[in-house]
N, C-alpha and C positions, 0 to 999 in steps of 0.2 A: 503493499499500499504508502503511494506515494506521501512524503510529509506535505507539509504547509508550503514551504519553502519551496519543494520541487514543484509546488504547482502553479507557488508564483512567478517561478522560473521560465514553467511552460509557457506561460501564458504571454511573459513577453518575448520569448524567443518564436512563439507563432505572431503576435502585433509584426514584431520585428521583419518576418519575413513577408508578411500580408505589405507590410510598408517597402519594402525592396523590390517587390512584383509589380507595384502600382507606380513606383517611381521610374523604373525600367520603363513601363509600356506608356509613360506619359511623355508627351511632345514638349519640350522643356524652349522657350525662350529664351529667358535672363535667366538670372540668380539674385535672390532678393535675403541678403544677411542681416542679422542685429550685429553690432559691434561689442560693445562691454559683456564677457560672460558668453561670448560666440567666440570672434573670431582672436581677445583676449579672456585672460581669466581676471575676474574680478581686483584679483589683488594685483595684477601687474598692469589693469588698467592706461596707466601713465609711462610704462616701459615702451621701447621701439616694439614695432609686428614681428614678432617671430618668424623665423628664416623661412620656415616649413608652414608658415600660413599664407606668407607674401608667396611661395612656390606655387600653394595649391590655388590663389585667385590667380596668379599668372596661366596656371592650367586651363582654369578656366575661362581666360580672356583668350586664349590660342585656338579655344572653341568657337571663337566668333560669338560667346554670348555676354551680353553685357552686364555686367553686377550692380547690385544696387548696395548700398548701406546704411541703413537706418541707426540714428544715437542721438540719444537727450542731448548731446555735447556740439559743442563749435570747432572750433578752429582747429584746438590742439589735436584734435582725430585728422581733420584735413592732412595737417604737417606732418605726423607719426603716417600716414599714409604714404605720402608723397616720398618721405624718407627710404619707404620701404620698394617703393615699385620704380621703375624706369618710367621717363616723363613721356614716352610715348605709348604709354596705355592710359593714360591719366583721364582722355576725352572718354574713354571706354566705361567709367566706373563713375557711378552717380552716387554721390552723400544725400541724406537727408537728414541735415542738422537741427537741433532743437527738435527731437520728435516730430521732426518732418516737415515744421514750419517754413525751412528752407531747404529747397533741394537743387542743386546743381551738380556738372561735372568734376573731378578734382582739379580739372585744369581749370574750373574759372575762381579767380580771385576774387570777385566779387560778392561771392558765396560762399558762408553766411553773412548778409547784410545787418550791420550790427549799426548802421549810418540811422536809418528809420527810426523814430518817434515809438515809446513803448504807449501799445495799445492803452486804452483809455481803462479797460476792466482792471488790467494789470496792473496800471498805474494807480488806481484806484487802492489796490490789495499790497503793494509796494508800503506803502504810507503806511496803512495799518499794521502790517507785518516790522517793519522796523522800528515801530513804537511801542509794539509789543516788547514785555522783558523775561519773558519765557523764552522765547524763539531766540531771544537776544544771549541769553545764558545758555540755549544747549546748541546753538547751529549759528551756522554764517549763511548769507545772501548774497546770491549774486543777481541782477536785474536786464534783463535782455529783453529786446523789441518784442518777442512773442513769448518770452518765457520767464518765470521765477525759479530759480534751483535753490532751493535751503537745506544745506550740506551739513549732517549733523557733525558735530563735535566727536565724538565717538565713531569706531569704523564702523560699525551696524547703525541704521536707522532707528530708533526710536519708536516703538508703537504710542507711546504718549504722543510726543510731539506729535508722528501724522496724524490722530484722532483732533488735537488739539488745531493744527491748521485746516483739518477738515471741519472744523466744528466755526472758525474762523470765519471761514470761505462763505459757507452755510449762513452763517449770522450777518455778515457783510451783505447780503442779499445783493451780491454781484454775478450779473448772469451774464450766461456765454465763457464759462471755464471750467475745468478740469483739474482734480488732484491726481496726480500718479507718485506709486512710489516704486523705487527701484533698489538694488540691492546697497548702495552707496549716497544714493538722497531723493529728495521729494520733489520733484516738478508742479508748478503752476502753471499750465498750457490754456490756450484759448480754446474751446467744445470742439469747434471744426480744425484742430491743428490733430494730423495723426501719420505713424510713422507710412501707413497706407499710402501716404501721396510718393512714396520712392517707388511702391509696386504700380500705380496710375503714369509715372513716369516712364519705367521702364515696357508697360502696355503699351504705352503709344508710339514707342521707338521698335515694338518685334511685330506689331498689329498690320 
């Protein structure tokens, strides 16, 4: 009789086989990936892109498949990718910065655009957050035109901080914003912002 661990392993193996079969049969026109936690380990997010990862990206590009990369971060990711990949492929790789608020090729120096003014909803929340003593004691705040990033002082985002931020957003009754939590930060973005913007951009290229 199989143990519970054997039964669980069997489920994972069968699902993996099924996924491989579906992937092998799919007509793939592009590849879209997350950055932190996918292309790099969370603990190495500010380190150079691993050479094995860069080689894998180049392999996909050699197959003439455009690549999209979605991230909650901005120019730091652009520079890391440029350092790891030859400039001749930059036009074939698209990055969705700040959770998809700005999407452009790796070759585009104007993306992400930090020159435009902060949106009205985020400007309202910026004032509320910067005046809150609990947020000030637990985290640092970075404001971009389309995103407010709250980075906890501890390595892991605190549950109480996330709950507090969510409560503040609700209490402020600011329409059209969302609160997202990753392994390293909490982002407040406009409701229409989505990493799916990267998917849509690449879909337009291959359709």
